[in-house]
N, CA, C, O and the ligand as a Tripos MOL2 file, in Angstrom:
@<TRIPOS>MOLECULE
protein
  309   307    78     0     0
PROTEIN
NO_CHARGES

@<TRIPOS>ATOM
      1 N         -49.7860   60.7090 -106.0030 N.3       1 MET1
      2 CA        -49.8880   60.4050 -104.5740 C.3       1 MET1
      3 C         -51.7270   60.2010 -104.1780 C.2       1 MET1
      4 O         -52.5520   60.9660 -104.6760 O.2       1 MET1
      5 N         -52.0430   59.3020 -103.4290 N.am      2 PHE2
      6 CA        -53.1330   59.0320 -103.1920 C.3       2 PHE2
      7 C         -53.6660   59.7510 -101.8730 C.2       2 PHE2
      8 O         -52.8660   60.0550 -100.9870 O.2       2 PHE2
      9 N         -55.1580   60.0450 -101.7450 N.am      3 PRO3
     10 CA        -55.7620   60.8090 -100.7560 C.3       3 PRO3
     11 C         -55.4190   60.1970  -99.5350 C.2       3 PRO3
     12 O         -55.4340   60.9780  -98.5830 O.2       3 PRO3
     13 N         -55.1050   58.9950  -99.2700 N.am      4 TRP4
     14 CA        -54.6980   58.1440  -98.1900 C.3       4 TRP4
     15 C         -53.2960   58.2590  -97.5910 C.2       4 TRP4
     16 O         -52.8900   57.8520  -96.5020 O.2       4 TRP4
     17 N         -52.7090   58.8570  -98.4840 N.am      5 GLU5
     18 CA        -50.9350   58.9600  -98.5650 C.3       5 GLU5
     19 C         -50.6170   60.3120  -98.3560 C.2       5 GLU5
     20 O         -49.5810   60.7840  -98.8250 O.2       5 GLU5
     21 N         -51.5740   61.1230  -97.5570 N.am      6 GLU6
     22 CA        -51.0670   62.4450  -97.3190 C.3       6 GLU6
     23 C         -49.5400   62.4180  -96.5950 C.2       6 GLU6
     24 O         -49.2640   61.5430  -95.7740 O.2       6 GLU6
     25 N         -48.8050   63.2200  -96.8930 N.am      7 PRO7
     26 CA        -47.3510   63.4250  -96.1140 C.3       7 PRO7
     27 C         -47.3930   63.2650  -94.6630 C.2       7 PRO7
     28 O         -46.5310   62.6440  -94.0410 O.2       7 PRO7
     29 N         -48.4360   63.8520  -94.1150 N.am      8 SER8
     30 CA        -48.5520   64.0970  -92.6090 C.3       8 SER8
     31 C         -48.6850   62.6770  -92.1820 C.2       8 SER8
     32 O         -48.0180   62.2980  -91.2190 O.2       8 SER8
     33 N         -49.4950   61.8400  -92.8130 N.am      9 LYS9
     34 CA        -49.7780   60.5010  -92.3140 C.3       9 LYS9
     35 C         -48.8500   59.3860  -92.6900 C.2       9 LYS9
     36 O         -48.8710   58.2540  -92.2070 O.2       9 LYS9
     37 N         -47.9070   59.9060  -93.7500 N.am     10 ARG10
     38 CA        -47.1490   58.8520  -94.2490 C.3      10 ARG10
     39 C         -46.3980   58.0010  -93.4170 C.2      10 ARG10
     40 O         -46.2970   56.8010  -93.6700 O.2      10 ARG10
     41 N         -45.8900   58.5040  -92.4890 N.am     11 ASN11
     42 CA        -44.8140   57.9370  -91.6310 C.3      11 ASN11
     43 C         -45.3070   57.0140  -90.5760 C.2      11 ASN11
     44 O         -44.4920   56.2160  -90.1120 O.2      11 ASN11
     45 N         -46.5470   57.0100  -90.1260 N.am     12 ASN12
     46 CA        -47.1080   56.2410  -89.2930 C.3      12 ASN12
     47 C         -48.3230   55.4190  -89.9670 C.2      12 ASN12
     48 O         -49.3060   54.9750  -89.3730 O.2      12 ASN12
     49 N         -48.0910   55.3390  -91.0550 N.am     13 ARG13
     50 CA        -49.2400   54.5660  -91.6800 C.3      13 ARG13
     51 C         -49.0950   53.1180  -91.5200 C.2      13 ARG13
     52 O         -48.0370   52.5710  -91.8330 O.2      13 ARG13
     53 N         -50.0320   52.4980  -91.0800 N.am     14 ARG14
     54 CA        -50.0920   51.0630  -90.6800 C.3      14 ARG14
     55 C         -50.3600   50.2340  -91.9110 C.2      14 ARG14
     56 O         -51.4920   50.2170  -92.3950 O.2      14 ARG14
     57 N         -49.4150   49.5770  -92.4140 N.am     15 LYS15
     58 CA        -49.5590   48.6940  -93.6090 C.3      15 LYS15
     59 C         -50.4620   47.7120  -93.6020 C.2      15 LYS15
     60 O         -50.9670   47.3570  -94.6670 O.2      15 LYS15
     61 N         -50.7930   47.1450  -92.4620 N.am     16 SER16
     62 CA        -51.8890   46.1300  -92.5130 C.3      16 SER16
     63 C         -53.1780   46.5030  -92.1220 C.2      16 SER16
     64 O         -54.1020   45.7270  -91.8750 O.2      16 SER16
     65 N         -53.2050   47.9130  -92.0690 N.am     17 PHE17
     66 CA        -54.7220   48.2330  -91.7570 C.3      17 PHE17
     67 C         -55.6780   47.9390  -92.8480 C.2      17 PHE17
     68 O         -55.4370   48.1710  -94.0330 O.2      17 PHE17
     69 N         -56.7910   47.4110  -92.3900 N.am     18 ARG18
     70 CA        -58.0280   47.1210  -93.3960 C.3      18 ARG18
     71 C         -59.2180   47.3270  -92.7060 C.2      18 ARG18
     72 O         -59.5330   46.7070  -91.6910 O.2      18 ARG18
     73 N         -60.1050   48.4820  -93.4250 N.am     19 PRO19
     74 CA        -61.4480   48.5790  -92.6640 C.3      19 PRO19
     75 C         -62.2260   47.3860  -92.7570 C.2      19 PRO19
     76 O         -62.0280   46.4690  -93.5540 O.2      19 PRO19
     77 N         -63.2480   47.4660  -91.7710 N.am     20 ARG20
     78 CA        -64.1120   46.2900  -91.7520 C.3      20 ARG20
     79 C         -65.4580   46.4550  -92.7110 C.2      20 ARG20
     80 O         -66.0010   47.5330  -92.9540 O.2      20 ARG20
     81 N         -65.8600   45.2200  -93.1800 N.am     21 CYS21
     82 CA        -66.8660   45.2550  -94.0210 C.3      21 CYS21
     83 C         -68.1430   45.2800  -93.3880 C.2      21 CYS21
     84 O         -68.5250   44.2660  -92.8040 O.2      21 CYS21
     85 N         -68.8410   46.2830  -93.4240 N.am     22 LYS22
     86 CA        -70.2580   46.7190  -92.6400 C.3      22 LYS22
     87 C         -70.8750   45.4570  -92.8820 C.2      22 LYS22
     88 O         -71.2630   44.9800  -91.8160 O.2      22 LYS22
     89 N         -71.1460   44.6470  -93.9740 N.am     23 GLU23
     90 CA        -72.0360   43.6090  -94.2040 C.3      23 GLU23
     91 C         -71.4060   42.2830  -93.2810 C.2      23 GLU23
     92 O         -72.1100   41.6970  -92.4590 O.2      23 GLU23
     93 N         -70.1700   41.9620  -93.5150 N.am     24 CYS24
     94 CA        -69.8630   40.7360  -92.7200 C.3      24 CYS24
     95 C         -69.1760   40.9890  -91.4820 C.2      24 CYS24
     96 O         -68.8030   40.0320  -90.8030 O.2      24 CYS24
     97 N         -68.9630   42.2030  -91.1060 N.am     25 ARG25
     98 CA        -68.4620   42.6200  -89.8840 C.3      25 ARG25
     99 C         -67.1600   42.1580  -89.6240 C.2      25 ARG25
    100 O         -66.8500   42.0560  -88.4370 O.2      25 ARG25
    101 N         -66.3680   41.8710  -90.4420 N.am     26 THR26
    102 CA        -65.0760   41.5150  -90.3350 C.3      26 THR26
    103 C         -64.0090   42.2200  -91.4090 C.2      26 THR26
    104 O         -64.4860   42.7220  -92.4270 O.2      26 THR26
    105 N         -62.7710   42.2540  -91.2190 N.am     27 ASN27
    106 CA        -61.9630   42.8870  -92.3020 C.3      27 ASN27
    107 C         -61.2080   41.6890  -92.9910 C.2      27 ASN27
    108 O         -60.3270   41.9420  -93.8120 O.2      27 ASN27
    109 N         -61.5380   40.3740  -92.6700 N.am     28 LYS28
    110 CA        -60.7810   39.2550  -93.0660 C.3      28 LYS28
    111 C         -60.8430   39.1470  -94.5660 C.2      28 LYS28
    112 O         -59.8870   38.6210  -95.1350 O.2      28 LYS28
    113 N         -61.8640   39.5890  -95.2680 N.am     29 PHE29
    114 CA        -61.9750   39.3570  -96.8090 C.3      29 PHE29
    115 C         -61.7640   40.7200  -97.3640 C.2      29 PHE29
    116 O         -61.9270   40.8340  -98.5790 O.2      29 PHE29
    117 N         -61.4380   41.7500  -96.6960 N.am     30 VAL30
    118 CA        -61.2890   43.2350  -97.3610 C.3      30 VAL30
    119 C         -59.8880   43.2040  -97.9880 C.2      30 VAL30
    120 O         -58.8460   42.8230  -97.4540 O.2      30 VAL30
    121 N         -60.0740   43.6850  -99.2380 N.am     31 VAL31
    122 CA        -58.5940   44.0230  -99.8860 C.3      31 VAL31
    123 C         -58.8820   45.1080 -100.6300 C.2      31 VAL31
    124 O         -59.9450   45.4280 -101.1630 O.2      31 VAL31
    125 N         -57.4600   45.8350 -100.6100 N.am     32 PRO32
    126 CA        -57.5880   47.2060 -101.1560 C.3      32 PRO32
    127 C         -57.4670   47.1030 -103.0270 C.2      32 PRO32
    128 O         -56.8090   46.3270 -103.7210 O.2      32 PRO32
    129 N         -58.2520   48.0540 -103.3540 N.am     33 ILE33
    130 CA        -58.2550   48.1430 -104.7360 C.3      33 ILE33
    131 C         -57.3290   49.4480 -105.2060 C.2      33 ILE33
    132 O         -57.3900   50.6350 -104.8850 O.2      33 ILE33
    133 N         -56.4800   48.7450 -106.0720 N.am     34 VAL34
    134 CA        -55.4490   49.4370 -106.6680 C.3      34 VAL34
    135 C         -55.6800   49.9230 -107.8830 C.2      34 VAL34
    136 O         -56.0920   49.1810 -108.7750 O.2      34 VAL34
    137 N         -55.4200   51.3910 -108.1100 N.am     35 TYR35
    138 CA        -55.6620   52.2660 -109.0100 C.3      35 TYR35
    139 C         -54.3420   52.8610 -109.5870 C.2      35 TYR35
    140 O         -53.3240   53.0550 -108.9240 O.2      35 TYR35
    141 N         -54.4980   53.1170 -110.8870 N.am     36 GLY36
    142 CA        -53.5680   54.0560 -111.6540 C.3      36 GLY36
    143 C         -51.9010   53.4850 -111.6320 C.2      36 GLY36
    144 O         -50.9280   54.1430 -111.9980 O.2      36 GLY36
    145 N         -51.8910   52.2980 -111.1790 N.am     37 PHE37
    146 CA        -50.5180   51.7890 -111.2230 C.3      37 PHE37
    147 C         -50.2610   50.9380 -112.7600 C.2      37 PHE37
    148 O         -51.2030   50.4650 -113.3960 O.2      37 PHE37
    149 N         -49.1930   50.8720 -113.0930 N.am     38 LYS38
    150 CA        -48.8020   50.1460 -114.0750 C.3      38 LYS38
    151 C         -49.0190   48.7670 -113.5840 C.2      38 LYS38
    152 O         -48.5500   48.4760 -112.4830 O.2      38 LYS38
    153 N         -49.6500   47.9140 -114.2420 N.am     39 VAL39
    154 CA        -50.0140   46.5880 -113.8570 C.3      39 VAL39
    155 C         -48.7550   45.5380 -114.3180 C.2      39 VAL39
    156 O         -48.4480   45.1330 -115.4390 O.2      39 VAL39
    157 N         -48.2830   45.3230 -113.2650 N.am     40 SER40
    158 CA        -46.9700   44.4880 -113.2070 C.3      40 SER40
    159 C         -47.3820   42.9550 -112.8060 C.2      40 SER40
    160 O         -48.3910   42.5910 -112.2020 O.2      40 SER40
    161 N         -46.3930   42.2280 -113.2750 N.am     41 GLU41
    162 CA        -46.5070   40.8050 -112.6800 C.3      41 GLU41
    163 C         -46.8680   40.6300 -111.2370 C.2      41 GLU41
    164 O         -47.7160   39.8580 -110.7890 O.2      41 GLU41
    165 N         -46.0680   41.4940 -110.5470 N.am     42 GLU42
    166 CA        -46.2940   41.4360 -109.1410 C.3      42 GLU42
    167 C         -47.7200   41.5600 -108.7280 C.2      42 GLU42
    168 O         -48.2850   40.7470 -107.9960 O.2      42 GLU42
    169 N         -48.3210   42.7250 -109.2890 N.am     43 LEU43
    170 CA        -49.6590   43.0640 -109.0000 C.3      43 LEU43
    171 C         -50.7390   41.8590 -109.5380 C.2      43 LEU43
    172 O         -51.7890   41.5540 -108.9720 O.2      43 LEU43
    173 N         -50.2320   41.3000 -110.6970 N.am     44 LEU44
    174 CA        -51.2540   40.4160 -111.1990 C.3      44 LEU44
    175 C         -51.0570   39.2280 -110.2440 C.2      44 LEU44
    176 O         -52.0340   38.5600 -109.9050 O.2      44 LEU44
    177 N         -49.9940   38.9860 -109.8640 N.am     45 GLU45
    178 CA        -49.8380   37.8320 -108.8380 C.3      45 GLU45
    179 C         -50.7050   38.0060 -107.4420 C.2      45 GLU45
    180 O         -51.3770   37.1610 -106.8500 O.2      45 GLU45
    181 N         -50.4670   39.3580 -107.1290 N.am     46 LYS46
    182 CA        -51.1440   39.6340 -105.9600 C.3      46 LYS46
    183 C         -52.7700   39.5950 -106.2110 C.2      46 LYS46
    184 O         -53.5010   39.1650 -105.3200 O.2      46 LYS46
    185 N         -53.1270   39.9070 -107.0470 N.am     47 GLU47
    186 CA        -54.6460   39.9130 -107.5290 C.3      47 GLU47
    187 C         -55.0330   38.2970 -107.3980 C.2      47 GLU47
    188 O         -55.9520   37.8370 -106.7210 O.2      47 GLU47
    189 N         -54.0570   37.5340 -108.2500 N.am     48 LYS48
    190 CA        -54.4220   36.0970 -108.2520 C.3      48 LYS48
    191 C         -54.6030   35.5080 -106.8300 C.2      48 LYS48
    192 O         -55.4310   34.6500 -106.5250 O.2      48 LYS48
    193 N         -53.7180   36.0890 -106.0200 N.am     49 LEU49
    194 CA        -53.6800   35.4560 -104.5460 C.3      49 LEU49
    195 C         -54.7100   35.8960 -103.6300 C.2      49 LEU49
    196 O         -54.8500   35.3960 -102.5140 O.2      49 LEU49
    197 N         -55.5570   36.9860 -104.1700 N.am     50 GLY50
    198 CA        -56.5130   37.6480 -103.5370 C.3      50 GLY50
    199 C         -56.2950   38.5030 -102.5360 C.2      50 GLY50
    200 O         -57.1010   38.7660 -101.6430 O.2      50 GLY50
    201 N         -54.8880   39.0790 -102.7040 N.am     51 GLU51
    202 CA        -54.6520   40.2040 -101.6830 C.3      51 GLU51
    203 C         -54.7480   41.5760 -102.1780 C.2      51 GLU51
    204 O         -54.4650   42.4500 -101.3580 O.2      51 GLU51
    205 N         -55.0770   41.9270 -103.3100 N.am     52 ILE52
    206 CA        -55.5580   43.0350 -104.0700 C.3      52 ILE52
    207 C         -56.5480   42.9710 -104.9360 C.2      52 ILE52
    208 O         -56.7670   41.8590 -105.4160 O.2      52 ILE52
    209 N         -57.2840   43.9570 -105.3080 N.am     53 LYS53
    210 CA        -58.0850   44.0280 -106.5730 C.3      53 LYS53
    211 C         -57.3910   45.1430 -107.3350 C.2      53 LYS53
    212 O         -56.9900   46.1840 -106.8130 O.2      53 LYS53
    213 N         -57.2720   44.7790 -108.8060 N.am     54 ILE54
    214 CA        -57.0590   45.9960 -109.5210 C.3      54 ILE54
    215 C         -58.1800   46.6290 -110.2040 C.2      54 ILE54
    216 O         -58.9490   46.0080 -110.9370 O.2      54 ILE54
    217 N         -58.2690   47.9960 -109.9280 N.am     55 GLY55
    218 CA        -59.2950   48.5550 -110.1310 C.3      55 GLY55
    219 C         -59.4080   49.5580 -111.3430 C.2      55 GLY55
    220 O         -60.4200   50.2210 -111.5710 O.2      55 GLY55
    221 N         -58.1100   49.5980 -112.1860 N.am     56 GLY56
    222 CA        -57.9250   50.3310 -113.5820 C.3      56 GLY56
    223 C         -57.1670   51.4040 -113.3180 C.2      56 GLY56
    224 O         -56.7930   51.7770 -112.2060 O.2      56 GLY56
    225 N         -56.9320   51.9250 -114.4260 N.am     57 ILE57
    226 CA        -55.9280   53.2950 -114.4780 C.3      57 ILE57
    227 C         -56.5560   54.4620 -113.9310 C.2      57 ILE57
    228 O         -55.8240   55.2290 -113.3050 O.2      57 ILE57
    229 N         -57.7390   54.7360 -114.0430 N.am     58 SER58
    230 CA        -58.3650   56.1120 -113.5910 C.3      58 SER58
    231 C         -59.0060   56.0240 -112.3150 C.2      58 SER58
    232 O         -59.4970   54.9450 -111.9840 O.2      58 SER58
    233 N         -59.0670   56.9960 -111.5700 N.am     59 ARG59
    234 CA        -59.7580   56.9500 -110.1200 C.3      59 ARG59
    235 C         -60.3140   58.2480 -110.1880 C.2      59 ARG59
    236 O         -59.7880   59.3360 -110.4250 O.2      59 ARG59
    237 N         -61.6710   57.8720 -109.8930 N.am     60 SER60
    238 CA        -62.4300   59.3890 -109.7500 C.3      60 SER60
    239 C         -62.3420   59.4460 -108.1100 C.2      60 SER60
    240 O         -61.9330   58.5130 -107.4200 O.2      60 SER60
    241 N         -62.7750   60.6390 -107.6430 N.am     61 VAL61
    242 CA        -62.3410   61.1050 -106.3650 C.3      61 VAL61
    243 C         -63.2030   60.2940 -105.3390 C.2      61 VAL61
    244 O         -62.6980   60.1190 -104.2300 O.2      61 VAL61
    245 N         -64.4810   59.7670 -105.5920 N.am     62 ASP62
    246 CA        -65.3900   58.9380 -104.7920 C.3      62 ASP62
    247 C         -65.1300   57.2710 -105.1520 C.2      62 ASP62
    248 O         -65.8380   56.4060 -104.6360 O.2      62 ASP62
    249 N         -64.2520   57.0150 -105.9060 N.am     63 ALA63
    250 CA        -64.1060   55.5610 -106.3570 C.3      63 ALA63
    251 C         -63.8450   54.7940 -105.1610 C.2      63 ALA63
    252 O         -63.0530   55.1920 -104.3060 O.2      63 ALA63
    253 N         -64.4930   53.6910 -105.0690 N.am     64 PRO64
    254 CA        -64.1130   52.8660 -103.6980 C.3      64 PRO64
    255 C         -62.8470   52.4980 -103.8070 C.2      64 PRO64
    256 O         -62.2740   52.4340 -104.8940 O.2      64 PRO64
    257 N         -62.1910   52.1710 -102.4670 N.am     65 ASN65
    258 CA        -60.7790   51.8830 -102.6060 C.3      65 ASN65
    259 C         -60.5540   50.4970 -101.6720 C.2      65 ASN65
    260 O         -59.4150   50.1590 -101.3480 O.2      65 ASN65
    261 N         -61.4200   49.9370 -101.3800 N.am     66 TRP66
    262 CA        -61.7880   48.6380 -100.5240 C.3      66 TRP66
    263 C         -62.7450   47.8920 -101.1780 C.2      66 TRP66
    264 O         -63.7740   48.3900 -101.6360 O.2      66 TRP66
    265 N         -62.4390   46.6320 -101.2490 N.am     67 GLN67
    266 CA        -63.3370   45.3950 -101.6680 C.3      67 GLN67
    267 C         -63.5450   44.2600 -100.7830 C.2      67 GLN67
    268 O         -62.6060   43.5550 -100.4120 O.2      67 GLN67
    269 N         -64.7530   44.0670 -100.4350 N.am     68 CYS68
    270 CA        -64.9060   42.8570  -99.5610 C.3      68 CYS68
    271 C         -65.0760   41.5290 -100.3660 C.2      68 CYS68
    272 O         -66.1770   41.3080 -100.8690 O.2      68 CYS68
    273 N         -64.1680   40.7260 -100.5030 N.am     69 LYS69
    274 CA        -64.2750   39.4530 -101.2900 C.3      69 LYS69
    275 C         -65.1730   38.5900 -100.9820 C.2      69 LYS69
    276 O         -65.5190   37.7980 -101.8580 O.2      69 LYS69
    277 N         -65.7590   38.5260  -99.7010 N.am     70 ASN70
    278 CA        -66.8190   37.7570  -99.2190 C.3      70 ASN70
    279 C         -68.1780   38.2120 -100.0260 C.2      70 ASN70
    280 O         -68.7420   37.4820 -100.8410 O.2      70 ASN70
    281 N         -68.5490   39.3410  -99.7200 N.am     71 CYS71
    282 CA        -69.7830   39.6150 -100.2850 C.3      71 CYS71
    283 C         -69.9870   40.5330 -101.6080 C.2      71 CYS71
    284 O         -71.0680   40.7200 -102.1660 O.2      71 CYS71
    285 N         -68.5540   41.1460 -102.0550 N.am     72 GLY72
    286 CA        -68.3320   41.4990 -103.3120 C.3      72 GLY72
    287 C         -68.6380   43.0960 -103.0480 C.2      72 GLY72
    288 O         -68.5340   43.8070 -104.0470 O.2      72 GLY72
    289 N         -69.0240   43.7740 -101.7470 N.am     73 LYS73
    290 CA        -69.2340   44.9870 -101.6980 C.3      73 LYS73
    291 C         -67.9530   45.7780 -101.6210 C.2      73 LYS73
    292 O         -67.0000   45.3930 -100.9440 O.2      73 LYS73
    293 N         -67.9460   46.9300 -102.3530 N.am     74 GLU74
    294 CA        -66.9100   47.8860 -102.7960 C.3      74 GLU74
    295 C         -67.3220   48.9840 -101.8950 C.2      74 GLU74
    296 O         -68.5220   49.2210 -101.7610 O.2      74 GLU74
    297 N         -66.3230   49.7540 -101.1930 N.am     75 PHE75
    298 CA        -66.6030   50.9090 -100.2900 C.3      75 PHE75
    299 C         -65.3630   51.6500 -100.1720 C.2      75 PHE75
    300 O         -64.2460   51.2140 -100.4480 O.2      75 PHE75
    301 N         -65.7120   53.0500  -99.6480 N.am     76 LEU76
    302 CA        -64.5090   53.8620  -99.8290 C.3      76 LEU76
    303 C         -64.4830   54.2940  -98.2580 C.2      76 LEU76
    304 O         -65.4380   54.4730  -97.5020 O.2      76 LEU76
    305 N         -63.1590   54.4000  -98.0220 N.am     77 ARG77
    306 CA        -63.0470   54.6210  -96.3220 C.3      77 ARG77
    307 C         -61.6310   55.4760  -96.4330 C.2      77 ARG77
    308 O         -61.0850   55.9010  -95.4150 O.2      77 ARG77
    309 ZN        -68.3850   41.6560  -96.8880 Zn       78 ZN78
@<TRIPOS>BOND
     1     1     2 1
     2     2     3 1
     3     3     4 2
     4     3     5 am
     5     5     6 1
     6     6     7 1
     7     7     8 2
     8     7     9 am
     9     9    10 1
    10    10    11 1
    11    11    12 2
    12    11    13 am
    13    13    14 1
    14    14    15 1
    15    15    16 2
    16    15    17 am
    17    17    18 1
    18    18    19 1
    19    19    20 2
    20    19    21 am
    21    21    22 1
    22    22    23 1
    23    23    24 2
    24    23    25 am
    25    25    26 1
    26    26    27 1
    27    27    28 2
    28    27    29 am
    29    29    30 1
    30    30    31 1
    31    31    32 2
    32    31    33 am
    33    33    34 1
    34    34    35 1
    35    35    36 2
    36    35    37 am
    37    37    38 1
    38    38    39 1
    39    39    40 2
    40    39    41 am
    41    41    42 1
    42    42    43 1
    43    43    44 2
    44    43    45 am
    45    45    46 1
    46    46    47 1
    47    47    48 2
    48    47    49 am
    49    49    50 1
    50    50    51 1
    51    51    52 2
    52    51    53 am
    53    53    54 1
    54    54    55 1
    55    55    56 2
    56    55    57 am
    57    57    58 1
    58    58    59 1
    59    59    60 2
    60    59    61 am
    61    61    62 1
    62    62    63 1
    63    63    64 2
    64    63    65 am
    65    65    66 1
    66    66    67 1
    67    67    68 2
    68    67    69 am
    69    69    70 1
    70    70    71 1
    71    71    72 2
    72    71    73 am
    73    73    74 1
    74    74    75 1
    75    75    76 2
    76    75    77 am
    77    77    78 1
    78    78    79 1
    79    79    80 2
    80    79    81 am
    81    81    82 1
    82    82    83 1
    83    83    84 2
    84    83    85 am
    85    85    86 1
    86    86    87 1
    87    87    88 2
    88    87    89 am
    89    89    90 1
    90    90    91 1
    91    91    92 2
    92    91    93 am
    93    93    94 1
    94    94    95 1
    95    95    96 2
    96    95    97 am
    97    97    98 1
    98    98    99 1
    99    99   100 2
   100    99   101 am
   101   101   102 1
   102   102   103 1
   103   103   104 2
   104   103   105 am
   105   105   106 1
   106   106   107 1
   107   107   108 2
   108   107   109 am
   109   109   110 1
   110   110   111 1
   111   111   112 2
   112   111   113 am
   113   113   114 1
   114   114   115 1
   115   115   116 2
   116   115   117 am
   117   117   118 1
   118   118   119 1
   119   119   120 2
   120   119   121 am
   121   121   122 1
   122   122   123 1
   123   123   124 2
   124   123   125 am
   125   125   126 1
   126   126   127 1
   127   127   128 2
   128   127   129 am
   129   129   130 1
   130   130   131 1
   131   131   132 2
   132   131   133 am
   133   133   134 1
   134   134   135 1
   135   135   136 2
   136   135   137 am
   137   137   138 1
   138   138   139 1
   139   139   140 2
   140   139   141 am
   141   141   142 1
   142   142   143 1
   143   143   144 2
   144   143   145 am
   145   145   146 1
   146   146   147 1
   147   147   148 2
   148   147   149 am
   149   149   150 1
   150   150   151 1
   151   151   152 2
   152   151   153 am
   153   153   154 1
   154   154   155 1
   155   155   156 2
   156   155   157 am
   157   157   158 1
   158   158   159 1
   159   159   160 2
   160   159   161 am
   161   161   162 1
   162   162   163 1
   163   163   164 2
   164   163   165 am
   165   165   166 1
   166   166   167 1
   167   167   168 2
   168   167   169 am
   169   169   170 1
   170   170   171 1
   171   171   172 2
   172   171   173 am
   173   173   174 1
   174   174   175 1
   175   175   176 2
   176   175   177 am
   177   177   178 1
   178   178   179 1
   179   179   180 2
   180   179   181 am
   181   181   182 1
   182   182   183 1
   183   183   184 2
   184   183   185 am
   185   185   186 1
   186   186   187 1
   187   187   188 2
   188   187   189 am
   189   189   190 1
   190   190   191 1
   191   191   192 2
   192   191   193 am
   193   193   194 1
   194   194   195 1
   195   195   196 2
   196   195   197 am
   197   197   198 1
   198   198   199 1
   199   199   200 2
   200   199   201 am
   201   201   202 1
   202   202   203 1
   203   203   204 2
   204   203   205 am
   205   205   206 1
   206   206   207 1
   207   207   208 2
   208   207   209 am
   209   209   210 1
   210   210   211 1
   211   211   212 2
   212   211   213 am
   213   213   214 1
   214   214   215 1
   215   215   216 2
   216   215   217 am
   217   217   218 1
   218   218   219 1
   219   219   220 2
   220   219   221 am
   221   221   222 1
   222   222   223 1
   223   223   224 2
   224   223   225 am
   225   225   226 1
   226   226   227 1
   227   227   228 2
   228   227   229 am
   229   229   230 1
   230   230   231 1
   231   231   232 2
   232   231   233 am
   233   233   234 1
   234   234   235 1
   235   235   236 2
   236   235   237 am
   237   237   238 1
   238   238   239 1
   239   239   240 2
   240   239   241 am
   241   241   242 1
   242   242   243 1
   243   243   244 2
   244   243   245 am
   245   245   246 1
   246   246   247 1
   247   247   248 2
   248   247   249 am
   249   249   250 1
   250   250   251 1
   251   251   252 2
   252   251   253 am
   253   253   254 1
   254   254   255 1
   255   255   256 2
   256   255   257 am
   257   257   258 1
   258   258   259 1
   259   259   260 2
   260   259   261 am
   261   261   262 1
   262   262   263 1
   263   263   264 2
   264   263   265 am
   265   265   266 1
   266   266   267 1
   267   267   268 2
   268   267   269 am
   269   269   270 1
   270   270   271 1
   271   271   272 2
   272   271   273 am
   273   273   274 1
   274   274   275 1
   275   275   276 2
   276   275   277 am
   277   277   278 1
   278   278   279 1
   279   279   280 2
   280   279   281 am
   281   281   282 1
   282   282   283 1
   283   283   284 2
   284   283   285 am
   285   285   286 1
   286   286   287 1
   287   287   288 2
   288   287   289 am
   289   289   290 1
   290   290   291 1
   291   291   292 2
   292   291   293 am
   293   293   294 1
   294   294   295 1
   295   295   296 2
   296   295   297 am
   297   297   298 1
   298   298   299 1
   299   299   300 2
   300   299   301 am
   301   301   302 1
   302   302   303 1
   303   303   304 2
   304   303   305 am
   305   305   306 1
   306   306   307 1
   307   307   308 2
@<TRIPOS>SUBSTRUCTURE
     1 MET1         2 RESIDUE 1 A MET
     2 PHE2         6 RESIDUE 1 A PHE
     3 PRO3        10 RESIDUE 1 A PRO
     4 TRP4        14 RESIDUE 1 A TRP
     5 GLU5        18 RESIDUE 1 A GLU
     6 GLU6        22 RESIDUE 1 A GLU
     7 PRO7        26 RESIDUE 1 A PRO
     8 SER8        30 RESIDUE 1 A SER
     9 LYS9        34 RESIDUE 1 A LYS
    10 ARG10       38 RESIDUE 1 A ARG
    11 ASN11       42 RESIDUE 1 A ASN
    12 ASN12       46 RESIDUE 1 A ASN
    13 ARG13       50 RESIDUE 1 A ARG
    14 ARG14       54 RESIDUE 1 A ARG
    15 LYS15       58 RESIDUE 1 A LYS
    16 SER16       62 RESIDUE 1 A SER
    17 PHE17       66 RESIDUE 1 A PHE
    18 ARG18       70 RESIDUE 1 A ARG
    19 PRO19       74 RESIDUE 1 A PRO
    20 ARG20       78 RESIDUE 1 A ARG
    21 CYS21       82 RESIDUE 1 A CYS
    22 LYS22       86 RESIDUE 1 A LYS
    23 GLU23       90 RESIDUE 1 A GLU
    24 CYS24       94 RESIDUE 1 A CYS
    25 ARG25       98 RESIDUE 1 A ARG
    26 THR26      102 RESIDUE 1 A THR
    27 ASN27      106 RESIDUE 1 A ASN
    28 LYS28      110 RESIDUE 1 A LYS
    29 PHE29      114 RESIDUE 1 A PHE
    30 VAL30      118 RESIDUE 1 A VAL
    31 VAL31      122 RESIDUE 1 A VAL
    32 PRO32      126 RESIDUE 1 A PRO
    33 ILE33      130 RESIDUE 1 A ILE
    34 VAL34      134 RESIDUE 1 A VAL
    35 TYR35      138 RESIDUE 1 A TYR
    36 GLY36      142 RESIDUE 1 A GLY
    37 PHE37      146 RESIDUE 1 A PHE
    38 LYS38      150 RESIDUE 1 A LYS
    39 VAL39      154 RESIDUE 1 A VAL
    40 SER40      158 RESIDUE 1 A SER
    41 GLU41      162 RESIDUE 1 A GLU
    42 GLU42      166 RESIDUE 1 A GLU
    43 LEU43      170 RESIDUE 1 A LEU
    44 LEU44      174 RESIDUE 1 A LEU
    45 GLU45      178 RESIDUE 1 A GLU
    46 LYS46      182 RESIDUE 1 A LYS
    47 GLU47      186 RESIDUE 1 A GLU
    48 LYS48      190 RESIDUE 1 A LYS
    49 LEU49      194 RESIDUE 1 A LEU
    50 GLY50      198 RESIDUE 1 A GLY
    51 GLU51      202 RESIDUE 1 A GLU
    52 ILE52      206 RESIDUE 1 A ILE
    53 LYS53      210 RESIDUE 1 A LYS
    54 ILE54      214 RESIDUE 1 A ILE
    55 GLY55      218 RESIDUE 1 A GLY
    56 GLY56      222 RESIDUE 1 A GLY
    57 ILE57      226 RESIDUE 1 A ILE
    58 SER58      230 RESIDUE 1 A SER
    59 ARG59      234 RESIDUE 1 A ARG
    60 SER60      238 RESIDUE 1 A SER
    61 VAL61      242 RESIDUE 1 A VAL
    62 ASP62      246 RESIDUE 1 A ASP
    63 ALA63      250 RESIDUE 1 A ALA
    64 PRO64      254 RESIDUE 1 A PRO
    65 ASN65      258 RESIDUE 1 A ASN
    66 TRP66      262 RESIDUE 1 A TRP
    67 GLN67      266 RESIDUE 1 A GLN
    68 CYS68      270 RESIDUE 1 A CYS
    69 LYS69      274 RESIDUE 1 A LYS
    70 ASN70      278 RESIDUE 1 A ASN
    71 CYS71      282 RESIDUE 1 A CYS
    72 GLY72      286 RESIDUE 1 A GLY
    73 LYS73      290 RESIDUE 1 A LYS
    74 GLU74      294 RESIDUE 1 A GLU
    75 PHE75      298 RESIDUE 1 A PHE
    76 LEU76      302 RESIDUE 1 A LEU
    77 ARG77      306 RESIDUE 1 A ARG
    78 ZN78       309 GROUP 0 **** ****
């Protein structure tokens, strides 16, 4: 389970929510960074399409979970 998926917030989690990039002032280019999953065909395809970024297997507590594809900035939210 991920920190942003606490049981209390699970039910009303908005799937389309994306934080805004502070640099670009838009969330248009912001994609979630996916950690700890087995890299499946589906994930690779999504990364290819620019919908997500695969961050690797291990995830430290303060690892960024969003990346702006416009300016390349990674941030935690
Ligand atoms: Zn940006």
